[in-house]
C-alpha positions, 0 to 999 in steps of 0.5 A: 208876124212877117214870117216864122224865122224872124219871130223865133229869132227874137225869142231865141235871142234871149239866149246868149248865142243868139244875141247880137252885140249892142251898145246904149248911147245917151244923147241930149234931146230937144224938141222943136215943133215936134222935131227931135234934135239929138246932140252929145251922144256918149257911149254909157256901156262900153262893154263887149257883147249885149247891152239893151232894153234901156229904161229910165227911173221917173225921177232919178238920173238913172238908166236901167238896162240888161247886160250880159256877163262874162258867163253870157247870162244877163243881169240888170245894170243901171247907169247914173248919168250925173255920177257916170257910175254903173253898178249891178242890180242883179248878179244871179245864175239866170237871165234878167231882161226888160228892167222897168220901175213899177208904178210905186217906184219901189221895185224894178220888174223884169222878165226872168228867163229860166234854165228850164225855158220858163219866162216869168215876170217878176220884181226885184227890190229897187235897192237890191234883194230877192226877187218876187215872181208876179206871173209864172204860168205864161211865157212873158216876152215884154210888159208894160205897167198901166196901174199899180196892179195892172200890167200888159204882157206880150206872151209867147203862146208857142213857137210862132204865135204871140199875144197881148194879155191884160193881166191883174197881178192882185187877182191873177185875172188874165184877158187876151187883147190882141194877137200877133203883136210887136215888142213895144209895149207903153202906156201913152203919156197922160192918157188911160191907154196903152199903145202897141204895134199890130203886125199885119200881112205883107210886112205892114205894121201899125201902132195902136191905141187900146183904151183902157176904159172902153176895151176898144183898140184904134189905129194911131199911124203906120210904123216905119217900114218893117219896124216895131220899136218906138217910144214916147216923149212926155208932154211939157206941161200938164195942159199940153195936148200934144203927144209925141212918139219917136222911132227909127229906120235903123240909121235915122230917128223920126218923131210923130206928133199927135194929140189924145184920141186923134183918129188914124190919119195920113200925117207922116213921120218927121225926120229928126236931127242928130248933131255931131259925130253920127258914126256910132248910129247904126242899127237902131233898135230900142230907145227910151226918154226920160221923164223931163225929155232932156235925155234919150237912150238909144240902142246901136249895134257894136 
């Protein structure tokens, strides 16, 4: 990590008093020779306070996200960008973060922060209902599914240390893969691999590829300076060997194009284009693309 204080802030920010206000904008997305082009940005949350951690349904025009309610606790809400409707998936006395559609599309998995300080991985039926707790003995910050029963976890080990875990929820088996990682965890599209950010000394961060078959991690590219948020877009066809990542320096969007199993090289991030009014584009953090690469959700500061 860069220092003790930023790390502590990330996890204290799960509490309502620490969260900065944010909104989610939805853009039309195009890719031109690896360059990202965004247009027609609209505010889909338009709500005072924290609206963050967007995640698309894999086949429906729906974005799930975490949003503070009037009592300062976070629920999972979802926005249908065809009907323009927003609804709640959860209304609880606890706090839910990082909503993610499970591999079987039957549930929304999320982090539940409890009043006793626990941060469990759980799942809610996608149509609503009571949650089932999946991981209760680790303090989970973020997660990414790689198979129906296998999930990678960002685990808070203590107040200043974190680690990356490979967890099997069907067997409750757990393997630590790396330490001192960033907040973005994603399965690489159409690869048997996970991507994550390894934090190094002197504010140097590198995005790595963890091969699920061999258990070997290898570098892909350095992050933009001081950043640890990124996302992937899907290849346009089954035969497309290109893989494209998106990231931001806080005010601009960048893309990086790679191919499966490409070794670390000196290719750099390519500056994207944001068309139209860009006054809303500030303090960019998380991003998420839908499955057909036509929409990009971007979290910005209020």
